[in-house]
C-alpha positions in Angstrom: -5.0 -25.1 4.7 -8.3 -23.3 4.5 -8.8 -20.0 2.6 -8.9 -17.8 5.7 -5.5 -19.1 7.0 -4.0 -19.0 3.5 -5.1 -15.4 3.0 -3.0 -14.4 6.1 -0.1 -16.8 5.9 0.7 -16.3 2.2 1.3 -12.5 2.3 3.1 -12.7 5.6 5.4 -15.4 4.2 6.1 -13.3 1.1 6.9 -10.2 3.3 9.3 -12.2 5.6 11.0 -14.0 2.7 11.3 -11.0 0.5 12.6 -8.8 3.4 15.3 -11.4 4.1 16.3 -11.6 0.5 16.5 -7.8 0.2 18.6 -7.6 3.3 21.0 -10.4 2.4 21.4 -9.1 -1.2 21.8 -5.5 0.0 19.0 -4.7 -2.5 17.7 -1.6 -0.7 21.0 0.3 -1.4 21.7 -1.4 -4.8 18.3 -0.6 -6.3 18.4 3.1 -5.1 22.1 3.7 -6.0 21.7 4.2 -9.8 19.3 7.1 -9.2 21.6 9.0 -6.9 23.7 11.1 -9.2 26.2 13.5 -7.7 24.3 13.5 -4.4 21.0 14.4 -6.2 18.0 12.4 -7.6 17.4 13.9 -11.0 15.5 11.0 -12.5 12.7 11.4 -10.0 12.2 15.0 -11.2 11.5 13.7 -14.7 8.2 12.4 -16.1 6.2 10.3 -15.4 7.8 10.0 -12.0 7.2 13.6 -11.0 3.6 13.4 -12.2 3.0 10.2 -10.1 4.4 12.0 -7.0 1.9 14.9 -7.6 -0.9 12.5 -8.2 -0.3 11.3 -4.6 -3.3 9.9 -2.8 -6.1 11.3 -5.1 -7.0 8.0 -6.8 -7.3 6.4 -3.4 -9.4 9.2 -2.1 -11.7 9.1 -5.1 -12.2 5.3 -4.6 -13.0 5.8 -0.9 -15.5 8.5 -1.8 -17.2 6.0 -4.1 -17.4 3.8 -1.1 -19.1 6.5 0.9 -21.6 7.1 -1.9 -22.3 3.4 -2.1 -22.8 3.0 1.6 -25.2 6.1 1.8 -27.1 4.8 -1.3 -27.5 1.4 0.4 -28.9 3.1 3.5 -31.4 5.1 1.5 -32.6 2.6 -1.0 -33.8 -0.8 0.1 -32.8 -2.6 -3.1 -29.2 -1.3 -2.7 -28.7 -2.6 0.9 -26.0 -4.9 -0.4 -23.8 -1.9 -1.2 -23.5 -0.9 2.5 -20.8 -3.3 3.6 -18.6 -3.0 0.5 -18.8 0.8 0.8 -17.8 0.7 4.4 -15.0 -1.7 3.5 -13.5 0.8 1.0 -13.7 3.7 3.5 -12.3 1.7 6.5 -9.5 0.3 4.5 -8.2 3.7 3.4 -8.5 5.1 6.9 -6.9 2.1 8.7 -4.4 1.0 6.1 -2.7 3.9 4.3 -4.0 6.2 7.0 -3.6 5.0 10.5 -1.2 2.0 10.2 1.2 3.2 7.4 1.3 7.0 7.8 0.6 7.4 11.5 1.8 4.3 13.5 4.8 3.5 11.4 5.8 6.4 9.1 5.7 9.0 11.9 7.2 6.9 14.6 9.4 4.1 13.1 12.2 6.6 12.3 13.8 5.0 9.3 15.8 7.5 7.3 15.0 8.0 3.6 17.6 7.0 0.9 18.5 10.6 0.3 19.2 11.0 4.0 21.6 8.1 4.5 25.4 8.4 4.5 25.8 6.1 1.4 24.0 8.7 -0.7 25.5 11.8 0.7 23.3 12.3 3.7 24.2 12.3 7.4 22.1 9.4 8.8 22.9 5.8 9.3 21.2 3.3 7.0 18.6 1.1 8.8 16.9 -2.1 7.8 13.1 -2.3 8.0 13.2 -4.1 11.3 15.6 -1.5 12.9 13.7 1.2 14.7 15.2 4.7 14.5 14.3 7.9 16.2 10.6 8.9 16.0 9.9 11.8 13.6 13.6 11.8 12.5 13.0 9.5 9.5 9.8 8.9 7.6 10.9 6.3 5.1 9.2 3.2 6.4 6.8 2.4 4.8 5.9 4.4 1.7 2.8 6.5 2.1 2.4 7.1 -1.7 2.8 3.4 -2.5 0.4 2.3 0.2 -2.3 4.6 -1.3 -1.5 3.2 -4.7 -1.7 -0.4 -3.6 -5.1 0.5 -2.0 -6.6 0.6 -5.5 -6.6 -3.2 -5.4 -9.3 -3.0 -2.7 -12.3 -3.9 -5.0 -10.7 -7.3 -5.5 -12.1 -8.2 -2.1 -15.6 -6.9 -3.0 -15.8 -8.9 -6.2 -13.7 -11.8 -5.1 -16.5 -14.4 -4.6 -19.1 -13.4 -7.2 -17.1 -11.9 -10.0 -13.6 -13.4 -9.9 -12.6 -12.0 -13.3 -13.5 -8.5 -12.3 -11.8 -9.1 -9.0 -8.6 -10.2 -10.8 -8.6 -7.1 -13.0 -8.7 -4.9 -9.9 -6.0 -6.8 -8.2 -3.7 -6.7 -11.2 -4.4 -3.1 -11.8 -3.8 -2.1 -8.2 -0.6 -4.1 -8.0 0.7 -2.5 -11.3 -0.2 1.0 -10.1 1.4 0.3 -6.7 4.6 -1.0 -8.3 4.9 2.0 -10.7 4.4 4.4 -7.8 7.0 2.5 -5.9 9.5 2.9 -8.7 8.7 6.6 -8.7 9.5 7.0 -5.0 12.7 5.0 -5.4 13.9 7.3 -8.2 13.2 10.3 -6.0 15.2 9.0 -3.1 12.1 8.9 -1.0 11.9 5.3 -0.2 13.8 2.0 -0.3 12.6 -1.1 -2.0 11.6 -2.7 1.3 9.6 0.4 2.2 7.4 -0.2 -0.8 7.2 -3.9 -0.1 5.8 -3.3 3.3 3.5 -0.6 2.1 1.8 -3.3 0.0 1.9 -5.8 2.8 0.3 -3.6 5.4 -2.5 -2.5 3.1 -3.1 -6.0 1.9 -3.2 -7.6 5.3 -5.5 -4.8 6.6 -7.8 -5.6 3.6 -7.8 -9.3 4.4 -8.7 -8.6 8.1 -11.5 -6.2 7.1 -12.8 -8.7 4.5 -13.4 -11.3 7.2 -14.4 -8.8 10.0 -17.1 -7.3 7.8 -18.0 -10.8 6.5 -17.7 -9.9 2.8 -17.0 -13.6 2.4 -20.5 -14.6 3.5 -23.2 -15.8 1.2 -25.5 -13.0 2.3 -23.2 -10.2 1.2 -23.6 -9.6 -2.6 -21.0 -7.4 -4.2 -21.7 -4.0 -5.6 -23.5 -4.2 -9.0 -23.8 -8.0 -8.5 
């Protein structure tokens, strides 16, 4: 299996397998249940979870702004031309991943009720699995917008992947940790189920992989930023 095929097949396999396990084990409801106390979600109002909610998409926006600066710098200075594609990659990934795919195409139209809205936790709506489409604009749980923006911080992995694997690994680990912590925050707040956060990662990661190859960041003539 070549690298390109593996880059797509592995995350898709993880998404499908993990979704099946979560559904069979009833993990969406089981993981959220301890945080629903008396019909409220008090843990999510405590720190650091509340701070993470307020932090929202700002780290992702700052990283994308760095991408814009890198791309503009590359257009102005000839010796920085190698910054253009990585910069464009960072901007496009935020716009297409957390922006268009997660928050517009799915979050607005998939219609999955949030944990705090379902009958099991004192709400009035029926629980739906990730693959069950609800009524558009009547449920904004799938997937998690906050988590998708947090997982986006792993984006520089694809920029440094070929030439600086250690730096790339640090970005990937850091992005995954931040995404997982943000996911925990949203679960404690009754905002999203476990599977919502899983797919937030999956959608952003697969978008990153697609852009990585479309922009040819894997080619020999595309040095990474500060290479």
